VMD Tcl script that draws the C-alpha trace (Angstrom):
set ca {
  {90.90 109.06 108.82}
  {94.57 109.96 108.39}
  {97.27 107.65 107.04}
  {98.64 106.68 110.46}
  {95.17 105.88 111.85}
  {94.38 103.87 108.73}
  {97.58 101.83 109.07}
  {96.94 101.25 112.78}
  {93.38 100.07 112.09}
  {94.60 97.63 109.41}
  {97.30 96.31 111.77}
  {94.77 95.91 114.60}
  {92.34 94.02 112.37}
  {95.17 91.83 111.08}
  {96.21 90.93 114.64}
  {92.61 90.02 115.51}
  {92.25 87.89 112.36}
  {95.49 86.05 113.10}
  {94.38 85.46 116.70}
  {91.12 83.91 115.47}
  {92.95 81.80 112.86}
  {96.40 80.99 114.31}
  {97.63 79.01 111.30}
  {97.72 82.17 109.17}
  {101.33 82.69 108.18}
  {100.97 85.84 106.07}
  {98.30 88.47 105.69}
  {99.25 91.10 103.14}
  {96.98 94.10 102.70}
  {96.56 96.76 100.04}
  {94.18 99.69 100.44}
  {93.13 101.04 97.06}
  {91.68 104.52 96.55}
  {90.17 105.96 93.38}
  {87.74 108.61 92.23}
  {84.29 107.72 90.99}
  {81.92 110.53 90.01}
  {84.26 112.97 91.80}
  {83.90 111.05 95.06}
  {86.66 109.08 96.76}
  {86.13 105.31 96.89}
  {88.15 102.76 98.86}
  {88.61 99.00 98.83}
  {90.92 96.81 100.89}
  {92.46 93.70 99.33}
  {93.78 90.88 101.51}
  {96.15 88.06 100.55}
  {95.91 85.50 103.36}
  {98.19 82.45 103.38}
  {98.47 79.42 105.62}
  {100.03 75.99 104.99}
  {99.09 74.81 101.50}
  {96.32 77.43 101.14}
  {95.83 80.97 99.93}
  {92.74 83.14 100.11}
  {92.35 86.42 98.26}
  {89.67 88.77 99.56}
  {88.59 92.08 98.09}
  {86.27 94.07 100.29}
  {83.39 95.91 98.70}
  {84.06 99.48 97.63}
  {83.11 102.03 100.27}
  {83.04 105.80 100.68}
  {85.61 105.79 103.49}
  {88.81 103.93 104.24}
  {87.46 102.91 107.65}
  {84.34 101.34 106.13}
  {86.42 99.57 103.47}
  {88.71 98.08 106.14}
  {85.76 96.80 108.15}
  {84.08 95.31 105.07}
  {87.22 93.51 103.92}
  {88.03 91.95 107.27}
  {84.42 90.89 107.77}
  {84.49 89.23 104.34}
  {87.79 87.54 105.26}
  {86.36 86.14 108.51}
  {83.32 84.81 106.65}
  {85.50 83.25 103.94}
  {87.87 81.63 106.44}
  {85.03 80.29 108.56}
  {83.53 78.70 105.45}
  {86.83 77.16 104.29}
  {87.11 73.39 104.84}
  {90.44 73.86 106.63}
  {88.85 76.24 109.12}
  {87.09 73.39 110.88}
  {90.41 72.91 112.66}
  {90.84 76.72 112.95}
  {93.12 76.54 109.93}
}
mol new
graphics top color blue
foreach p $ca { graphics top sphere $p radius 0.5 }
foreach p [lrange $ca 0 end-1] q [lrange $ca 1 end] { graphics top cylinder $p $q radius 0.2 }
display resetview
């Protein structure tokens, strides 16, 4: 996955997350890459903010950027659905 495709995927996932939780005011992302045993590893970190709340989500480390993006946004949806404020869709 090239840089442009990676950015587009993150933007697409962010739009979908904000559509599901309209009170989200900010969703900052940071894709981290490092080497572990000579293999590339990736993790996506999300900083999600809505009125009077903030949620930080770090997706599990994965072997590809695409898998890391999917894991992080899935974790974010689960976390937001479990948040007390989400009962009113944030």
